[in-house]
Structures are given as structure tokens and as C-alpha cells.
C-alpha positions as CSV (number, residue, x, y, z in Angstrom):
1,X,55.1,-76.4,27.2
2,X,56.7,-74.6,24.9
3,X,56.6,-70.7,24.9
4,X,53.9,-69.9,21.4
5,X,51.4,-72.5,23.4
6,X,51.8,-69.9,26.6
7,X,51.9,-67.0,23.8
8,X,48.6,-68.6,22.9
9,X,46.5,-68.4,26.4
10,X,47.7,-65.4,27.9
11,X,46.8,-63.8,24.3
12,X,42.9,-65.9,24.8
13,X,43.2,-65.1,28.7
14,X,43.5,-61.2,28.2
15,X,41.3,-61.3,25.2
16,X,38.9,-61.8,27.3
17,X,39.4,-58.3,28.9
18,X,37.7,-56.7,25.6
19,X,35.2,-59.1,25.0
20,X,32.9,-61.0,27.0
21,X,32.5,-65.1,25.9
22,X,33.8,-66.3,22.5
23,X,32.3,-64.5,19.8
24,X,33.2,-63.8,16.6
25,X,35.4,-60.1,17.9
26,X,37.0,-62.2,20.4
27,X,38.0,-65.3,18.1
28,X,39.5,-62.4,15.4
29,X,41.6,-60.8,17.8
30,X,42.9,-64.5,19.3
31,X,43.0,-65.2,15.5
32,X,45.9,-62.2,15.2
33,X,48.4,-64.5,16.5
34,X,49.9,-66.5,13.9
35,X,49.8,-69.7,15.9
36,X,46.6,-69.5,17.0
37,X,45.3,-73.1,15.1
38,X,48.7,-74.8,15.9
39,X,48.3,-73.5,19.3
40,X,45.1,-74.9,20.0
41,X,46.0,-78.5,18.1
42,X,48.8,-79.0,20.5
43,X,46.1,-78.3,23.3
44,X,44.4,-80.5,22.4
45,X,47.1,-83.3,21.8
46,X,47.7,-81.6,25.8
47,X,43.8,-82.8,26.4
48,X,44.0,-86.4,24.8
49,X,47.3,-87.2,26.6
50,X,45.8,-86.0,29.8
51,X,42.3,-88.6,29.2
52,X,45.0,-91.7,28.5
53,X,46.7,-91.2,31.4
54,X,43.3,-91.4,33.6
55,X,42.6,-95.0,31.6
56,X,40.5,-94.1,29.2
57,X,40.5,-95.8,25.8
58,X,42.0,-94.5,22.0
59,X,39.1,-93.8,21.0
60,X,37.0,-92.8,24.3
61,X,39.8,-89.9,24.8
62,X,39.5,-89.3,21.6
63,X,35.3,-89.2,22.2
64,X,36.1,-87.0,25.1
65,X,39.1,-84.4,23.9
66,X,37.2,-83.1,21.0
67,X,33.1,-83.2,22.4
68,X,35.2,-80.4,24.7
69,X,37.4,-78.2,22.5
70,X,37.1,-80.0,19.4
71,X,33.7,-77.4,19.2
72,X,35.8,-74.7,20.1
73,X,38.4,-74.8,17.6
74,X,35.5,-75.2,15.0
75,X,33.4,-72.5,16.1
76,X,37.0,-70.2,16.5
77,X,38.1,-71.2,13.2
78,X,35.1,-70.7,11.6
79,X,34.9,-67.4,12.4
80,X,38.6,-66.5,11.6
81,X,37.9,-67.8,8.5
82,X,34.7,-65.7,7.8
83,X,36.5,-62.8,9.0
84,X,39.6,-62.7,6.5
85,X,36.8,-64.0,3.6
86,X,34.9,-60.6,3.8
87,X,38.4,-59.5,2.8
88,X,38.1,-61.9,-0.8
89,X,35.8,-59.2,-2.1
90,X,37.1,-56.3,-1.8
91,X,38.3,-54.0,-4.5
92,X,41.9,-53.0,-3.2
93,X,44.0,-56.2,-4.5
94,X,46.3,-56.7,-2.1
95,X,43.8,-56.4,0.8
96,X,42.2,-59.5,-1.8
97,X,44.5,-61.7,-2.2
98,X,45.5,-61.3,1.5
99,X,42.3,-62.4,2.4
100,X,42.0,-65.7,-0.3
101,X,45.8,-66.2,0.9
102,X,45.1,-66.4,4.7
103,X,41.5,-68.2,4.3
104,X,44.1,-71.0,2.3
105,X,46.7,-71.6,5.3
106,X,43.4,-70.6,8.2
107,X,41.8,-74.0,5.9
108,X,44.2,-76.0,6.0
109,X,44.7,-75.1,9.2
110,X,42.0,-75.9,11.1
111,X,41.6,-78.6,8.4
112,X,44.8,-80.2,10.4
113,X,43.0,-79.7,14.1
114,X,40.1,-81.6,13.1
115,X,40.2,-84.4,10.5
116,X,44.3,-85.5,10.3
117,X,45.0,-84.5,14.0
118,X,42.6,-87.3,15.6
119,X,44.6,-90.0,13.0
120,X,48.3,-88.5,14.5
121,X,47.7,-88.8,17.8
122,X,46.1,-92.1,16.9
123,X,49.4,-93.4,15.5
124,X,52.0,-91.9,18.0
125,X,49.7,-94.1,20.2
126,X,51.0,-97.7,18.5
127,X,54.5,-96.5,19.1
128,X,56.2,-99.1,21.2
129,X,57.6,-96.2,23.9
130,X,55.8,-93.2,23.3
131,X,52.7,-93.7,25.5
132,X,52.4,-91.0,27.9
133,X,55.4,-89.0,26.3
134,X,53.8,-85.5,26.2
135,X,52.2,-85.7,29.8
136,X,55.5,-86.4,30.8
137,X,57.0,-83.6,29.2
138,X,54.7,-81.1,29.9
139,X,54.6,-82.3,34.1
140,X,58.9,-82.0,33.6
141,X,58.1,-78.5,32.1
142,X,55.4,-77.6,34.7
143,X,57.4,-78.8,37.6
144,X,60.2,-76.4,36.2
145,X,58.4,-73.7,36.3
146,X,57.1,-74.5,40.2
147,X,61.3,-74.9,40.9
148,X,62.4,-71.2,39.4
């Protein structure tokens, strides 16, 4: 598992010490990590690989993956977007520009996770010799951590 994904998971869990549940304050705290959406997309790919390894067909695996994690990604992304969109209404030009730039960047990331990632997962399945690669890499990394 890449270090930045582990950092995201740790930040996610530590944020629960400050905020109960997954409300707007929680997602604003987690969204401060610059690789939040990228890490969430990576974890969705892992969830998809696990569904495939369990023997589910591609459409079923995508449905199950997005039924569990897709709604959470969309909700957290929308919350973080709303928080930064408030900056776009600021009277301070620098804050307004930062708000607009952040909203555009986060929108692109969220669109990628929700719309592009499923297509990429399906295309990756079609490449010979690639099926299960992500899951094999994850298990190998977990074995190294356990052995250490």
C-alpha cells in the first residue's frame, strides 16, 4: 500500500477523535490532506480488486464497490467542495482565487473517481496478465509489514 494511502487512512481515523461521524466538519478536516481524493480512488480500486478476487463478474464488482464506497466518496467530495466554494465569495482576492482554484481541482478529482475510475477498472480487466495485479501487490505489501 503506498505511503500516501496509509497517511490518508491514518488521518481519516485520527479525524474521528475530533469529529464524531462523517459530517461536514469531519470531511473538511480530512479534505485538508492534499491527496484525499487520490487515496480514496486508490482504495476504491482495491475494493474492486477484492470483489473480483471473490469471483464476482465485472458489472457486479463495480456495483458492489460503488454501493459501499461510491456514496461515501461522493458525499465527502461534495462536502469539501462546498467548504472551499465559500471562499469563492470572499472579498479578499487571494482567498477568492484560492477557493475557485481549489473547487476546480477538487471537481476534476471527484469526477475522475466517480466517472473515470470505473471505466479504467474495466479496461484494466481486459488487459491480459493484469487481472488481480493490484490485489497481489497489496497482499505482498501486507506480508512485508507483518514480517517486519
